[in-house]
OpenMM code with the backbone's topology and positions (N, CA, C; nanometers):
from openmm import Vec3, app, unit

residues = "UNK UNK UNK UNK UNK UNK UNK UNK UNK UNK UNK UNK UNK UNK UNK UNK UNK UNK UNK UNK UNK UNK UNK UNK UNK UNK UNK UNK UNK UNK UNK UNK UNK UNK UNK UNK UNK UNK UNK UNK UNK UNK UNK UNK UNK UNK UNK UNK UNK UNK UNK UNK UNK UNK UNK UNK UNK UNK UNK UNK UNK UNK UNK UNK UNK UNK UNK UNK UNK UNK UNK UNK UNK UNK UNK UNK UNK UNK UNK UNK UNK UNK UNK UNK UNK UNK UNK UNK UNK UNK UNK UNK UNK UNK UNK UNK UNK UNK UNK UNK UNK UNK UNK UNK UNK UNK UNK UNK UNK UNK UNK UNK UNK UNK UNK UNK UNK UNK UNK UNK UNK UNK UNK UNK UNK UNK UNK UNK UNK UNK UNK UNK UNK UNK UNK UNK UNK UNK UNK UNK UNK UNK UNK UNK UNK UNK UNK UNK UNK UNK UNK UNK UNK UNK UNK UNK UNK".split()
positions = [
    Vec3(-2.4075, -2.1023, -4.5882),
    Vec3(-2.3372, -1.9779, -4.5571),
    Vec3(-2.2961, -1.9812, -4.4101),
    Vec3(-2.1711, -1.9617, -4.3845),
    Vec3(-2.1231, -1.9647, -4.2467),
    Vec3(-2.1096, -1.8229, -4.1921),
    Vec3(-2.1264, -1.8134, -4.0620),
    Vec3(-2.1136, -1.6839, -3.9945),
    Vec3(-1.9666, -1.6534, -3.9717),
    Vec3(-1.9275, -1.5297, -3.9982),
    Vec3(-1.7894, -1.4858, -3.9734),
    Vec3(-1.7921, -1.3642, -3.8821),
    Vec3(-1.7048, -1.3651, -3.7844),
    Vec3(-1.6917, -1.2485, -3.6982),
    Vec3(-1.6367, -1.1320, -3.7794),
    Vec3(-1.6776, -1.0096, -3.7473),
    Vec3(-1.6275, -0.8932, -3.8216),
    Vec3(-1.4841, -0.8557, -3.7859),
    Vec3(-1.4213, -0.9282, -3.6961),
    Vec3(-1.2829, -0.9027, -3.6590),
    Vec3(-1.2087, -1.0367, -3.6565),
    Vec3(-1.0812, -1.0317, -3.6755),
    Vec3(-1.0056, -1.1582, -3.6744),
    Vec3(-0.9920, -1.2128, -3.5324),
    Vec3(-1.0486, -1.3286, -3.5089),
    Vec3(-1.0444, -1.3849, -3.3734),
    Vec3(-0.9027, -1.4192, -3.3306),
    Vec3(-0.8179, -1.4531, -3.4236),
    Vec3(-0.6816, -1.4883, -3.3840),
    Vec3(-0.6091, -1.3688, -3.3230),
    Vec3(-0.6329, -1.2484, -3.3740),
    Vec3(-0.5708, -1.1285, -3.3155),
    Vec3(-0.6296, -1.0997, -3.1777),
    Vec3(-0.7584, -1.1209, -3.1634),
    Vec3(-0.8224, -1.1010, -3.0340),
    Vec3(-0.7662, -1.1993, -2.9321),
    Vec3(-0.7556, -1.3241, -2.9722),
    Vec3(-0.6995, -1.4255, -2.8829),
    Vec3(-0.5544, -1.3945, -2.8479),
    Vec3(-0.4776, -1.3504, -2.9457),
    Vec3(-0.3371, -1.3164, -2.9225),
    Vec3(-0.3259, -1.2022, -2.8225),
    Vec3(-0.4088, -1.0996, -2.8400),
    Vec3(-0.4083, -0.9852, -2.7483),
    Vec3(-0.4427, -1.0309, -2.6067),
    Vec3(-0.5504, -1.1086, -2.5937),
    Vec3(-0.5942, -1.1545, -2.4618),
    Vec3(-0.4865, -1.2383, -2.3938),
    Vec3(-0.4216, -1.3228, -2.4695),
    Vec3(-0.3165, -1.4078, -2.4135),
    Vec3(-0.1940, -1.3257, -2.3756),
    Vec3(-0.1545, -1.2355, -2.4646),
    Vec3(-0.0345, -1.1544, -2.4415),
    Vec3(-0.0492, -1.0645, -2.3188),
    Vec3(-0.1676, -1.0080, -2.3005),
    Vec3(-0.1891, -0.9110, -2.1928),
    Vec3(-0.2761, -0.9658, -2.0794),
    Vec3(-0.2863, -1.0963, -2.0694),
    Vec3(-0.3747, -1.1576, -1.9700),
    Vec3(-0.3470, -1.1075, -1.8286),
    Vec3(-0.2221, -1.1035, -1.7883),
    Vec3(-0.1909, -1.0634, -1.6510),
    Vec3(-0.2255, -0.9176, -1.6240),
    Vec3(-0.2032, -0.8316, -1.7216),
    Vec3(-0.2409, -0.6903, -1.7069),
    Vec3(-0.3928, -0.6784, -1.7008),
    Vec3(-0.4623, -0.7510, -1.7871),
    Vec3(-0.6083, -0.7447, -1.7902),
    Vec3(-0.6697, -0.8019, -1.6629),
    Vec3(-0.6099, -0.9056, -1.6077),
    Vec3(-0.6577, -0.9594, -1.4800),
    Vec3(-0.6389, -0.8559, -1.3694),
    Vec3(-0.5251, -0.7868, -1.3680),
    Vec3(-0.5012, -0.6804, -1.2702),
    Vec3(-0.6061, -0.5704, -1.2841),
    Vec3(-0.6300, -0.5248, -1.4060),
    Vec3(-0.7307, -0.4204, -1.4293),
    Vec3(-0.8679, -0.4698, -1.3837),
    Vec3(-0.9012, -0.5938, -1.4148),
    Vec3(-1.0286, -0.6502, -1.3710),
    Vec3(-1.0416, -0.6533, -1.2201),
    Vec3(-0.9348, -0.6914, -1.1512),
    Vec3(-0.9374, -0.6932, -1.0045),
    Vec3(-0.9583, -0.5531, -0.9491),
    Vec3(-0.8899, -0.4550, -1.0072),
    Vec3(-0.9036, -0.3165, -0.9607),
    Vec3(-1.0452, -0.2656, -0.9848),
    Vec3(-1.0998, -0.2929, -1.1019),
    Vec3(-1.2358, -0.2481, -1.1321),
    Vec3(-1.3381, -0.3143, -1.0404),
    Vec3(-1.3190, -0.4403, -1.0105),
    Vec3(-1.4091, -0.5094, -0.9189),
    Vec3(-1.3982, -0.4497, -0.7784),
    Vec3(-1.2765, -0.4193, -0.7361),
    Vec3(-1.2557, -0.3602, -0.6036),
    Vec3(-1.3155, -0.2203, -0.5940),
    Vec3(-1.3155, -0.1481, -0.7052),
    Vec3(-1.3641, -0.0107, -0.7076),
    Vec3(-1.5069, -0.0010, -0.6540),
    Vec3(-1.5892, -0.0977, -0.6854),
    Vec3(-1.7275, -0.0992, -0.6372),
    Vec3(-1.7302, -0.0975, -0.4851),
    Vec3(-1.6450, -0.1776, -0.4235),
    Vec3(-1.6452, -0.1891, -0.2777),
    Vec3(-1.5782, -0.0699, -0.2106),
    Vec3(-1.4767, -0.0129, -0.2730),
    Vec3(-1.4142, 0.1094, -0.2208),
    Vec3(-1.5185, 0.2209, -0.2175),
    Vec3(-1.5902, 0.2373, -0.3276),
    Vec3(-1.6931, 0.3413, -0.3350),
    Vec3(-1.8039, 0.3199, -0.2340),
    Vec3(-1.8467, 0.1971, -0.2182),
    Vec3(-1.9532, 0.1660, -0.1234),
    Vec3(-1.9084, 0.1897, 0.0207),
    Vec3(-1.7868, 0.1471, 0.0540),
    Vec3(-1.7344, 0.1685, 0.1893),
    Vec3(-1.7196, 0.3174, 0.2182),
    Vec3(-1.6692, 0.3917, 0.1202),
    Vec3(-1.6532, 0.5367, 0.1375),
    Vec3(-1.7891, 0.6026, 0.1605),
    Vec3(-1.8875, 0.5643, 0.0809),
    Vec3(-2.0214, 0.6223, 0.0953),
    Vec3(-2.0796, 0.5913, 0.2329),
    Vec3(-2.0599, 0.4696, 0.2804),
    Vec3(-2.1120, 0.4323, 0.4120),
    Vec3(-2.0396, 0.5062, 0.5240),
    Vec3(-1.9089, 0.5249, 0.5091),
    Vec3(-1.8329, 0.5959, 0.6125),
    Vec3(-1.8669, 0.7439, 0.6175),
    Vec3(-1.8892, 0.8037, 0.5014),
    Vec3(-1.9180, 0.9473, 0.4981),
    Vec3(-2.0646, 0.9781, 0.5276),
    Vec3(-2.1495, 0.8771, 0.5257),
    Vec3(-2.2898, 0.8942, 0.5632),
    Vec3(-2.3312, 0.7735, 0.6463),
    Vec3(-2.2628, 0.7576, 0.7582),
    Vec3(-2.2852, 0.6403, 0.8425),
    Vec3(-2.4300, 0.6321, 0.8888),
    Vec3(-2.4856, 0.7458, 0.9302),
    Vec3(-2.6239, 0.7443, 0.9798),
    Vec3(-2.7223, 0.7056, 0.8691),
    Vec3(-2.6951, 0.7477, 0.7466),
    Vec3(-2.7807, 0.7085, 0.6347),
    Vec3(-2.7721, 0.5597, 0.6066),
    Vec3(-2.6524, 0.5048, 0.6177),
    Vec3(-2.6347, 0.3606, 0.5974),
    Vec3(-2.7050, 0.2815, 0.7071),
    Vec3(-2.6940, 0.3300, 0.8300),
    Vec3(-2.7633, 0.2653, 0.9415),
    Vec3(-2.9140, 0.2698, 0.9175),
    Vec3(-2.9634, 0.3835, 0.8725),
    Vec3(-3.1070, 0.3967, 0.8445),
    Vec3(-3.1510, 0.2993, 0.7355),
    Vec3(-3.0666, 0.2803, 0.6342),
    Vec3(-3.1001, 0.1852, 0.5278),
    Vec3(-3.1104, 0.0436, 0.5840),
    Vec3(-3.0117, 0.0017, 0.6646),
    Vec3(-3.0175, -0.1319, 0.7238),
    Vec3(-3.1368, -0.1446, 0.8187),
    Vec3(-3.1685, -0.0368, 0.8883),
    Vec3(-3.2855, -0.0380, 0.9765),
    Vec3(-3.4127, -0.0579, 0.8939),
    Vec3(-3.4192, 0.0070, 0.7762),
    Vec3(-3.5384, -0.0062, 0.6905),
    Vec3(-3.5560, -0.1487, 0.6382),
    Vec3(-3.4482, -0.2255, 0.6379),
    Vec3(-3.4552, -0.3660, 0.5959),
    Vec3(-3.4895, -0.4581, 0.7131),
    Vec3(-3.5149, -0.3969, 0.8291),
    Vec3(-3.5489, -0.4707, 0.9516),
    Vec3(-3.4377, -0.5658, 0.9958),
    Vec3(-3.3144, -0.5244, 0.9745),
    Vec3(-3.2009, -0.6049, 1.0188),
    Vec3(-3.1710, -0.5743, 1.1655),
    Vec3(-3.1347, -0.6758, 1.2427),
    Vec3(-3.0977, -0.6499, 1.3816),
    Vec3(-2.9643, -0.5756, 1.3874),
    Vec3(-2.9484, -0.4925, 1.4853),
    Vec3(-2.8233, -0.4187, 1.5079),
    Vec3(-2.7737, -0.3507, 1.3801),
    Vec3(-2.8509, -0.2561, 1.3260),
    Vec3(-2.8119, -0.1935, 1.1991),
    Vec3(-2.6770, -0.1209, 1.2046),
    Vec3(-2.6393, -0.0679, 1.3212),
    Vec3(-2.5080, -0.0037, 1.3317),
    Vec3(-2.3965, -0.1072, 1.3170),
    Vec3(-2.4152, -0.2219, 1.3777),
    Vec3(-2.3171, -0.3296, 1.3660),
    Vec3(-2.3105, -0.3798, 1.2216),
    Vec3(-2.4262, -0.3938, 1.1567),
    Vec3(-2.4293, -0.4351, 1.0164),
    Vec3(-2.3540, -0.3360, 0.9287),
    Vec3(-2.3742, -0.2068, 0.9552),
    Vec3(-2.3060, -0.1043, 0.8762),
    Vec3(-2.1548, -0.1130, 0.8959),
    Vec3(-2.1113, -0.1209, 1.0209),
    Vec3(-1.9675, -0.1290, 1.0499),
    Vec3(-1.9066, -0.2559, 0.9900),
    Vec3(-1.9756, -0.3681, 1.0040),
    Vec3(-1.9247, -0.4942, 0.9489),
    Vec3(-1.9181, -0.4887, 0.7968),
    Vec3(-2.0179, -0.4286, 0.7353),
    Vec3(-2.0195, -0.4159, 0.5894),
    Vec3(-1.9005, -0.3340, 0.5416),
    Vec3(-1.8759, -0.2217, 0.6070),
    Vec3(-1.7624, -0.1367, 0.5697),
    Vec3(-1.6312, -0.2139, 0.5863),
    Vec3(-1.6165, -0.2835, 0.6975),
    Vec3(-1.4931, -0.3593, 0.7224),
    Vec3(-1.4716, -0.4670, 0.6159),
    Vec3(-1.5767, -0.5393, 0.5814),
    Vec3(-1.5648, -0.6451, 0.4803),
    Vec3(-1.5349, -0.5847, 0.3437),
    Vec3(-1.5991, -0.4729, 0.3114),
    Vec3(-1.5737, -0.4089, 0.1816),
    Vec3(-1.4296, -0.3591, 0.1704),
    Vec3(-1.3763, -0.3047, 0.2779),
    Vec3(-1.2364, -0.2599, 0.2768),
    Vec3(-1.1428, -0.3800, 0.2634),
    Vec3(-1.1712, -0.4869, 0.3363),
    Vec3(-1.0895, -0.6086, 0.3274),
    Vec3(-1.0914, -0.6653, 0.1850),
    Vec3(-1.2101, -0.6773, 0.1270),
    Vec3(-1.2207, -0.7317, -0.0088),
    Vec3(-1.1473, -0.6431, -0.1086),
    Vec3(-1.1623, -0.5120, -0.0945),
    Vec3(-1.0951, -0.4190, -0.1858),
    Vec3(-0.9443, -0.4346, -0.1789),
    Vec3(-0.8915, -0.4383, -0.0579),
    Vec3(-0.7463, -0.4514, -0.0409),
    Vec3(-0.6959, -0.5833, -0.0992),
    Vec3(-0.7662, -0.6909, -0.0703),
    Vec3(-0.7235, -0.8221, -0.1220),
    Vec3(-0.7290, -0.8268, -0.2740),
    Vec3(-0.8324, -0.7685, -0.3334),
    Vec3(-0.8435, -0.7688, -0.4793),
    Vec3(-0.7342, -0.6843, -0.5434),
    Vec3(-0.7140, -0.5640, -0.4938),
    Vec3(-0.6149, -0.4744, -0.5542),
    Vec3(-0.4740, -0.5309, -0.5390),
    Vec3(-0.4425, -0.5799, -0.4205),
    Vec3(-0.3084, -0.6326, -0.3955),
    Vec3(-0.2895, -0.7736, -0.4508),
    Vec3(-0.3990, -0.8417, -0.4764),
    Vec3(-0.3894, -0.9790, -0.5249),
    Vec3(-0.3372, -1.0726, -0.4181),
    Vec3(-0.3913, -1.0598, -0.2984),
    Vec3(-0.3493, -1.1453, -0.1878),
    Vec3(-0.4694, -1.2297, -0.1435),
    Vec3(-0.4455, -1.3590, -0.1255),
    Vec3(-0.5539, -1.4527, -0.0918),
    Vec3(-0.6687, -1.4360, -0.1912),
    Vec3(-0.6342, -1.4223, -0.3157),
    Vec3(-0.7283, -1.3799, -0.4190),
    Vec3(-0.8443, -1.4765, -0.4374),
    Vec3(-0.8171, -1.6038, -0.4420),
    Vec3(-0.9276, -1.6993, -0.4621),
    Vec3(-1.0201, -1.7022, -0.3405),
    Vec3(-0.9651, -1.6931, -0.2211),
    Vec3(-1.0489, -1.6851, -0.1012),
    Vec3(-1.1320, -1.5569, -0.1047),
    Vec3(-1.0681, -1.4496, -0.1463),
    Vec3(-1.1374, -1.3217, -0.1573),
    Vec3(-1.2507, -1.3300, -0.2594),
    Vec3(-1.2263, -1.3969, -0.3708),
    Vec3(-1.3301, -1.4111, -0.4733),
    Vec3(-1.4518, -1.4844, -0.4178),
    Vec3(-1.4279, -1.5863, -0.3370),
    Vec3(-1.5389, -1.6577, -0.2729),
    Vec3(-1.6116, -1.5643, -0.1770),
    Vec3(-1.5362, -1.4863, -0.0985),
    Vec3(-1.5967, -1.3899, -0.0066),
    Vec3(-1.6794, -1.2871, -0.0828),
    Vec3(-1.6254, -1.2346, -0.1924),
    Vec3(-1.6994, -1.1382, -0.2748),
    Vec3(-1.8300, -1.2007, -0.3218),
    Vec3(-1.8230, -1.3212, -0.3756),
    Vec3(-1.9431, -1.3879, -0.4257),
    Vec3(-2.0473, -1.4013, -0.3149),
    Vec3(-2.0072, -1.4531, -0.1988),
    Vec3(-2.1014, -1.4744, -0.0887),
    Vec3(-2.1546, -1.3428, -0.0325),
    Vec3(-2.0666, -1.2436, -0.0192),
    Vec3(-2.1072, -1.1123, 0.0315),
    Vec3(-2.2107, -1.0486, -0.0608),
    Vec3(-2.1822, -1.0491, -0.1902),
    Vec3(-2.2731, -0.9853, -0.2861),
    Vec3(-2.4024, -1.0657, -0.2993),
    Vec3(-2.3926, -1.1972, -0.2952),
    Vec3(-2.5131, -1.2803, -0.2975),
    Vec3(-2.6033, -1.2448, -0.1795),
    Vec3(-2.5434, -1.2343, -0.0598),
    Vec3(-2.6194, -1.1992, 0.0606),
    Vec3(-2.6787, -1.0598, 0.0503),
    Vec3(-2.5973, -0.9643, 0.0057),
    Vec3(-2.6460, -0.8265, -0.0081),
    Vec3(-2.7620, -0.8195, -0.1068),
    Vec3(-2.7535, -0.8960, -0.2132),
    Vec3(-2.8592, -0.8973, -0.3136),
    Vec3(-2.9864, -0.9577, -0.2553),
    Vec3(-2.9731, -1.0687, -0.1846),
    Vec3(-3.0893, -1.1355, -0.1261),
    Vec3(-3.1550, -1.0511, -0.0174),
    Vec3(-3.0744, -0.9762, 0.0566),
    Vec3(-3.1271, -0.8959, 0.1668),
    Vec3(-3.1766, -0.7595, 0.1195),
    Vec3(-3.0991, -0.6936, 0.0345),
    Vec3(-3.1255, -0.5532, 0.0075),
    Vec3(-3.1776, -0.5152, -0.1287),
    Vec3(-3.1822, -0.6074, -0.2231),
    Vec3(-3.2217, -0.5675, -0.3586),
    Vec3(-3.3300, -0.6580, -0.4152),
    Vec3(-3.4313, -0.6828, -0.3346),
    Vec3(-3.5454, -0.7644, -0.3776),
    Vec3(-3.6426, -0.6748, -0.4546),
    Vec3(-3.6064, -0.6446, -0.5768),
    Vec3(-3.6806, -0.5482, -0.6589),
    Vec3(-3.8270, -0.5862, -0.6742),
    Vec3(-3.8589, -0.7133, -0.6716),
    Vec3(-3.9958, -0.7590, -0.6926),
    Vec3(-4.0885, -0.7192, -0.5780),
    Vec3(-4.0324, -0.6763, -0.4657),
    Vec3(-4.1132, -0.6326, -0.3523),
    Vec3(-4.1514, -0.4850, -0.3611),
    Vec3(-4.0997, -0.4137, -0.4595),
    Vec3(-4.1270, -0.2709, -0.4748),
    Vec3(-4.2384, -0.2509, -0.5765),
    Vec3(-4.3181, -0.1451, -0.5575),
    Vec3(-4.4203, -0.1163, -0.6588),
    Vec3(-4.3538, -0.0722, -0.7891),
    Vec3(-4.4232, -0.0951, -0.8994),
    Vec3(-4.3697, -0.0541, -1.0301),
    Vec3(-4.3370, 0.0945, -1.0259),
    Vec3(-4.2239, 0.1298, -1.0821),
    Vec3(-4.1821, 0.2694, -1.0836),
    Vec3(-4.0332, 0.2826, -1.0611),
    Vec3(-3.9941, 0.4033, -1.0245),
    Vec3(-3.8519, 0.4365, -1.0139),
    Vec3(-3.7787, 0.3505, -0.9108),
    Vec3(-3.8409, 0.3281, -0.7946),
    Vec3(-3.7738, 0.2473, -0.6913),
    Vec3(-3.7499, 0.1045, -0.7392),
    Vec3(-3.8501, 0.0462, -0.8031),
    Vec3(-3.8343, -0.0903, -0.8527),
    Vec3(-3.7255, -0.0976, -0.9593),
    Vec3(-3.7231, 0.0002, -1.0482),
    Vec3(-3.6209, 0.0036, -1.1531),
    Vec3(-3.4819, 0.0171, -1.0910),
    Vec3(-3.4691, 0.1056, -0.9916),
    Vec3(-3.3405, 0.1226, -0.9235),
    Vec3(-3.2944, -0.0057, -0.8564),
    Vec3(-3.3854, -0.0721, -0.7865),
    Vec3(-3.3502, -0.1976, -0.7199),
    Vec3(-3.3181, -0.3075, -0.8212),
    Vec3(-3.3908, -0.3092, -0.9330),
    Vec3(-3.3636, -0.4072, -1.0384),
    Vec3(-3.2237, -0.3851, -1.0963),
    Vec3(-3.1871, -0.2586, -1.1166),
    Vec3(-3.0527, -0.2280, -1.1673),
    Vec3(-2.9448, -0.2718, -1.0685),
    Vec3(-2.9679, -0.2508, -0.9387),
    Vec3(-2.8732, -0.2986, -0.8366),
    Vec3(-2.8647, -0.4513, -0.8393),
    Vec3(-2.9794, -0.5164, -0.8548),
    Vec3(-2.9838, -0.6621, -0.8629),
    Vec3(-2.8979, -0.7112, -0.9792),
    Vec3(-2.9169, -0.6512, -1.0971),
    Vec3(-2.8398, -0.6915, -1.2154),
    Vec3(-2.6910, -0.6626, -1.1982),
    Vec3(-2.6591, -0.5460, -1.1419),
    Vec3(-2.5184, -0.5111, -1.1163),
    Vec3(-2.4546, -0.6152, -1.0260),
    Vec3(-2.5277, -0.6562, -0.9238),
    Vec3(-2.4732, -0.7541, -0.8303),
    Vec3(-2.4548, -0.8914, -0.8947),
    Vec3(-2.5453, -0.9287, -0.9834),
    Vec3(-2.5283, -1.0542, -1.0568),
    Vec3(-2.3987, -1.0469, -1.1383),
    Vec3(-2.3733, -0.9325, -1.2001),
    Vec3(-2.2502, -0.9145, -1.2782),
    Vec3(-2.1265, -0.9210, -1.1895),
    Vec3(-2.1326, -0.8611, -1.0722),
    Vec3(-2.0200, -0.8658, -0.9786),
    Vec3(-1.9930, -1.0100, -0.9369),
    Vec3(-2.0993, -1.0866, -0.9136),
    Vec3(-2.0802, -1.2275, -0.8777),
    Vec3(-2.0135, -1.3028, -0.9924),
    Vec3(-2.0496, -1.2696, -1.1158),
    Vec3(-1.9828, -1.3300, -1.2311),
    Vec3(-1.8355, -1.2942, -1.2350),
    Vec3(-1.8034, -1.1685, -1.2069),
    Vec3(-1.6634, -1.1266, -1.2008),
    Vec3(-1.5873, -1.1992, -1.0915),
    Vec3(-1.6524, -1.2196, -0.9773),
    Vec3(-1.5882, -1.2930, -0.8674),
    Vec3(-1.5578, -1.4367, -0.9088),
    Vec3(-1.6498, -1.4984, -0.9811),
    Vec3(-1.6256, -1.6354, -1.0281),
    Vec3(-1.5092, -1.6400, -1.1266),
    Vec3(-1.5001, -1.5403, -1.2139),
    Vec3(-1.3878, -1.5356, -1.3080),
    Vec3(-1.2548, -1.5192, -1.2351),
    Vec3(-1.2512, -1.4333, -1.1339),
    Vec3(-1.1287, -1.4158, -1.0550),
    Vec3(-1.0953, -1.5456, -0.9814),
    Vec3(-1.1981, -1.6140, -0.9325),
    Vec3(-1.1753, -1.7421, -0.8656),
    Vec3(-1.1087, -1.8414, -0.9608),
    Vec3(-1.1551, -1.8451, -1.0846),
    Vec3(-1.1016, -1.9400, -1.1827),
    Vec3(-0.9619, -1.8998, -1.2299),
    Vec3(-0.9428, -1.7713, -1.2622),
    Vec3(-0.8147, -1.7277, -1.3194),
    Vec3(-0.7069, -1.7092, -1.2140),
    Vec3(-0.7464, -1.6811, -1.0911),
    Vec3(-0.6491, -1.6455, -0.9892),
    Vec3(-0.6083, -1.5003, -1.0065),
    Vec3(-0.5074, -1.4597, -0.9342),
    Vec3(-0.4680, -1.3190, -0.9291),
    Vec3(-0.3847, -1.2736, -1.0474),
    Vec3(-0.3233, -1.3655, -1.1180),
    Vec3(-0.2347, -1.3263, -1.2266),
    Vec3(-0.0953, -1.2930, -1.1756),
    Vec3(-0.0102, -1.2541, -1.2696),
    Vec3(0.1308, -1.2297, -1.2376),
    Vec3(0.1513, -1.1094, -1.1463),
    Vec3(0.0704, -1.0059, -1.1629),
    Vec3(0.0890, -0.8833, -1.0856),
    Vec3(0.0085, -0.8915, -0.9564),
    Vec3(0.0599, -0.9692, -0.8624),
    Vec3(-0.0125, -0.9919, -0.7376),
    Vec3(0.0837, -1.0370, -0.6286),
    Vec3(0.0417, -1.0176, -0.5064),
    Vec3(0.1197, -1.0694, -0.3940),
    Vec3(0.1108, -1.2216, -0.3889),
    Vec3(-0.0017, -1.2767, -0.4326),
    Vec3(-0.0119, -1.4228, -0.4389),
    Vec3(0.1021, -1.4800, -0.5221),
    Vec3(0.1265, -1.4211, -0.6376),
    Vec3(0.2308, -1.4705, -0.7271),
    Vec3(0.3682, -1.4508, -0.6647),
    Vec3(0.3889, -1.3338, -0.6032),
    Vec3(0.5195, -1.3077, -0.5399),
    Vec3(0.5468, -1.4070, -0.4283),
    Vec3(0.4437, -1.4322, -0.3475),
    Vec3(0.4618, -1.5243, -0.2350),
    Vec3(0.4825, -1.6674, -0.2835),
    Vec3(0.4201, -1.7022, -0.3948),
    Vec3(0.4368, -1.8374, -0.4493),
    Vec3(0.5719, -1.8512, -0.5174),
    Vec3(0.6240, -1.7391, -0.5692),
    Vec3(0.7528, -1.7417, -0.6365),
    Vec3(0.7523, -1.8279, -0.7611),
    Vec3(0.6371, -1.8336, -0.8269),
    Vec3(0.6248, -1.9180, -0.9447),
    Vec3(0.5789, -1.8362, -1.0640),
    Vec3(0.6054, -1.8879, -1.1819),
    Vec3(0.5571, -1.8269, -1.3048),
    Vec3(0.4151, -1.8746, -1.3299),
    Vec3(0.3427, -1.8021, -1.4131),
    Vec3(0.2028, -1.8327, -1.4421),
    Vec3(0.1821, -1.9784, -1.4839),
    Vec3(0.2671, -2.0314, -1.5690),
    Vec3(0.2455, -2.1672, -1.6196),
    Vec3(0.2807, -2.2751, -1.5172),
    Vec3(0.3401, -2.2369, -1.4054),
    Vec3(0.3745, -2.3347, -1.3025),
    Vec3(0.2659, -2.3477, -1.1975),
    Vec3(0.1718, -2.2541, -1.1973),
    Vec3(0.0671, -2.2561, -1.0937),
    Vec3(-0.0438, -2.3500, -1.1321),
] * unit.nanometer
topology = app.Topology()
chain = topology.addChain("A")
for resn in residues:
    res = topology.addResidue(resn, chain)
    for name in ("N", "CA", "C"):
        topology.addAtom(name, app.Element.getBySymbol(name[0]), res)
């Protein structure tokens, strides 16, 4: 007895292929949304963000906060506009990897709500890194400044 998917895979593949560039754009926007929200939260509660970095025993927590906001805004803009997209994907991966290693070491928290919260952030960040790798592989797609600047069609890249 062979396993059969409950939906026709050929239609799924056709949809994904037909709308790949739109779906890549939506994926880039959704990935950027995380960083827009984080930058906004840090800007509107700068002292709270500084206090968080201070609690992690990071040197110059104000500088860390400002640099984090600047990098998050840069990554968001590059992802949404689709400019320097593969470089941006590498930056996203490294930034999130660093943030996870520095700020979301859930195993250092006692069992309970804080540990669960940090574990959820850890998992979210692993997913974001996966999204960054996918963007690195696929590139920006047709709806991007990368494509406009290259002046090429998808199959020529």
